[in-house]
N, C-alpha and C positions, 0 to 999 in steps of 0.2 A: 318753825320752818317746815313747809310741806315737802313732799317728795320731789315735785317739780322744781321748787326753789333750791333744794339740795343739789339736784342734778345740774341746774344752771350755775350754781356756785362752783361746782367742780370744773366746769368749762371756763368759768371766769379765771380760776387759778391757773388752768392750762394755758390760756391765751396771755395772761399777764407774765407767766414764766417765759413765754416766747417773745415778750416785748410788746404785746398788744394791750388792748384795754379791756376793762370788765364788760363794756358794751359788746366788743367783739366776741367775748366768751358767751354772753347770753344768747347772741344770735347764732353762733356756731352750735351751742347746746340745743337751741330750739330746732335748728335744721337737722341735727343729728338724731334727736328724739323723734321727730316727725318721720324721718326715713324716706322722705320724698320731697318733691318741689314745693316751695312756699312762696307766696307773693310778699311784697314788702308790707302790705296791709296785714296779712296773717302773722308775719314776723313781729310787727309792731304790737299786735294784740297779744301774742304769746309771751313777749318780753317786757311789756309795759314801757317800751321806749317810744319816743316820738318818731314820726315818719322821717323827719330830718336826721335824727340821730341814727336811725336804721339805715337810711340811704348812705350816709357818710361811712358807717361801719361796713356796710355791704361792699362799697367801692374799695375800701381798704383791704378787706378780706379777699375780694376778687383779684385785686392787684397783686396780692401775695400768693395767689394760686391755692388758697385754702378752701374757697368755695367756687362754684361756677354758675354762670347765668344760663338758664335754659328757657326755651319757648315751648309752649304746649300747642299742638296742632289745632288750628282753628280758633286760637285765643290770642288776642293782642297783648295781653299782660305779660310782663317779664316775671319769671320765677327763678328762685335760687335753690341750689342743692349743695350738699357736701358729701365727701367720702365717709362711709361708715367705719372704715378701718383707720383708726387714729394713728397707727404706725405709718401708714402711707402719708397721712397729713403731715406728721412730723418730718418724714423724709423729704417731702416737698419743701417744707420750710428750710431744712438744712441745705437742700440743693440750691434754693434761691440765695441763701446766705453765702454759700460757696461761690456762686456766680458773682455776687456783689463784691466779695473779697477779691475775686479775680480782676474786676474792674478797678477796684481801689489799688491793687498791686500795679496794674498798668499805669495808672495815674502817677503813682509814687516813683516809677522808674525814671521819669523825666524831672523829678524834683531833687534839687540839691539840698542835702541835709535830711533831717528826719530819719536817720538810720534806725533809731529805736522803734519808730512806728513801722518802718518797712519790715523789720524783723518780726514784730508782733503780727502783722498782717500775714506774712508767710507762715508763721507758726500756726495761726488760726486756720489757714487754708489747709495745711498738712493734717491738722487734727480733724477737720471736717472730712477731708479726703479719706482718712482711715475709717471714720464712722460710716460714711457712705459705702465704703467697700465691705463693710460688715465686720471690721476688726474692732470688736467691743473692748479690747484692751487699750483703746486710744487714750 
């Protein structure tokens, strides 16, 4: 396994730990290592993933605010980039999860029964709230 493959493997582990796929990890790793915008074609070449697999993963990563789409001035191509600070990336993921748990909590308020699920959702939200506040003893 060469150095590039090792680095991509680390990102695969990172994204699967957050509930993503190994493809997400390869793409995030390629973007992170490049340190600048990449087109879907460049990402496909760097990761040995098909264009379709890249597009699907890019859409998923963008939807979860892990990467962002950028345009280069005078170029019609779409490029993608990511945050170099992984702590900020993880915080974005936690913020998104916190928001989603808020939506789930709102849905459960009108639901008869499911008390155990309601309690678990509230407990998870409180836990993420402490993490996002910086209380590492969460």
